[in-house]
BALO-972626 format. One line per field, with one value per residue (C-alpha): x, y, z. Coordinates in steps of 0.02 Angstrom, whole numbers, padded with zeros to 5 digits, always signed. Layout:
x (X_...) $
y (Y_...) $
z (Z_...) $
% end
This chain:
x (-00497_-00452_-00280_-00257_-00068_+00053_+00012_-00036_+00013_-00130_-00101_-00136_+00001_-00146_-00135_-00237_-00212_-00293_-00319_-00435_-00530_-00576_-00649_-00735_-00911_-01033_-01129_-01299_-01285_-01122_-01067_-00887_-00792_-00681_-00535_-00504_-00351_-00350_-00502_-00470_-00630_-00698_-00824_-00992_-01033_-01195_-01277_-01165_-01099_-00911_-00859_-00714_-00560_-00499_-00324_-00324_-00461_-00624_-00785_-00905_-01062_-01203_-01236_-01047_-01051_-01072_-01167_-01086_-01129_-01184_-01021_-00922_-01036_-01031_-00843) $
y (+00627_+00687_+00827_+00905_+00885_+00843_+00936_+01130_+01239_+01353_+01547_+01486_+01356_+01216_+01097_+00998_+00828_+00780_+00597_+00665_+00747_+00604_+00500_+00636_+00718_+00856_+00811_+00868_+00805_+00666_+00788_+00810_+00943_+01078_+01141_+01336_+01368_+01556_+01549_+01386_+01302_+01164_+01199_+01108_+01186_+01081_+01161_+01317_+01290_+01315_+01212_+01299_+01216_+01228_+01203_+01080_+00990_+00993_+01057_+00980_+01021_+01098_+01230_+01272_+01333_+01487_+01504_+01548_+01734_+01736_+01777_+01618_+01515_+01558_+01518) $
z (+01782_+01628_+01599_+01425_+01391_+01245_+01078_+01071_+01213_+01264_+01308_+01510_+01481_+01462_+01327_+01224_+01176_+01005_+01040_+01180_+01051_+00960_+01114_+01212_+01151_+01171_+01326_+01268_+01080_+01078_+00935_+00900_+00994_+00922_+01033_+01036_+01085_+01102_+01221_+01312_+01260_+01191_+01051_+00987_+00843_+00830_+00982_+00973_+01154_+01233_+01369_+01465_+01512_+01702_+01718_+01566_+01639_+01522_+01605_+01503_+01586_+01514_+01650_+01641_+01461_+01373_+01219_+01065_+00966_+00806_+00748_+00835_+00769_+00603_+00602) $
% end
């Protein structure tokens, strides 16, 4: 089980270890994931998907991801 800790604190007290971002990938395309601290999500810019963090644990299931809005995917 991967639990995020050690770097940036999120608003819900969850944190993100940047070392984890170096080893995990999008389950859909194997692309890089970006951490959105405000939303507590991992973002795949290639697939325009946001994967939630629940209690500091990334939920990397395609059916749990939400589609990014057009405004979100531009940034």
